[in-house]
C-alpha positions, 0 to 999 in steps of 0.5 A: 500500500502506498500513495503516488503523487500524480503531479500534472498529468494532461492538466492545461496550462492554467488549471492550477497556478502550481501545476509543473510543467517543466523538468526542473518544476517537476522535479522540485514538486516531486521532492516535496510529494516525496517529503509529504510522504508519497512513495512514488511519482508519476508524471506526464513529461513535457516539452519546452512549450509546456505540452505533453511529448513521449520525446521529453521523458528522458529530461524529465525521468533525469531531472526527477530522479536527481531530486528524489534518489531511490524513488520509482518514477513513472509516466504516461504513455497515453495515446493522445500525447502523439496523436499518432501510433507509429510516432509514439512507438518511435520515441518510446523506443528512444528512450535512454533515460528509462522510467521505472514504470509507464502506464498504459490506457487497456482502452487505447487500441495500441495497447498490446503493443506499447506493453509488449514494446515496454517489456523489451525496453525494460520498463514495467507496466502499470495497466489502466483499467477504466471500464470493466471492458477494459479488464476483460481485454487485459486479463485475455493478454498471455502476459497479463500476470507480468504486470508491474501494477494495475490501475484502476482509474474511473473518471465517471463521477457519480459516486455510486456508479464509479463504485460499480465499475470499479468493483465490476474491474475487481472481479473481473481481475480475481475471477481471472486469477490475476493477482497483481498490486491495485492502485485505485484512484478516482478524478475531481469529484471522486478523488478522496472518495476513492482514497478512502476505498482504497485504504479500506480495500487494502490497495495503494492510491494516488492523488495530485494535480492531475486527478484533482486540485481539491483537498477533502474538505473541498478547499482548492490545495496550494499544490500537490505537496498539500494534496499528498500531506492530506492523502497520507493523513487519511490513509495511515490513520489509526484503524477503530 
């Protein structure tokens, strides 16, 4: 069980004043999050123009590793980043400063090929499952049991419906006998609900400006480190 910091995601420039968009800012923010109790960092690398870029992964990882020695660092491979399957594969194959793991969305057509490529270059696979159909597609893969982690990531904003999706995904994994570490997280309205659910299920979780900018009581956080501090407090509070 860990709390991961997801520091920027695909959020736009004006989402939050403290959104880290340069490698230097990501490094500073990551160090602050680790100091606040985050066990890992997940980031979306950005080019010089501040836009997401798979070509910028080497620089981002280099800076964050220097600031957070010994901390696992992961990146996204979302298909929208390059919006070109061949270009995305070329950029990933060209990585020389490798992340510890990379998330792959099973909803994306090229997911099996990206997973195979990550394995060839020695990067762990964090399998992103947002729907029950994603889970079925994942467990049908021959090497699904080799995943570094399963990421149950729910974007549905209705809490009851979101719980139903998460439970359905978990059932598919259990029925298939796929026992890999699970990280559960929400988005905007469901962030803190799923922090609590992850704690109850003894799964990992994550918080950060990728998923939402509000603290548990609704006020806007000053930045990623404050979100991590709140999550760590909730996640590791004594059980009664």
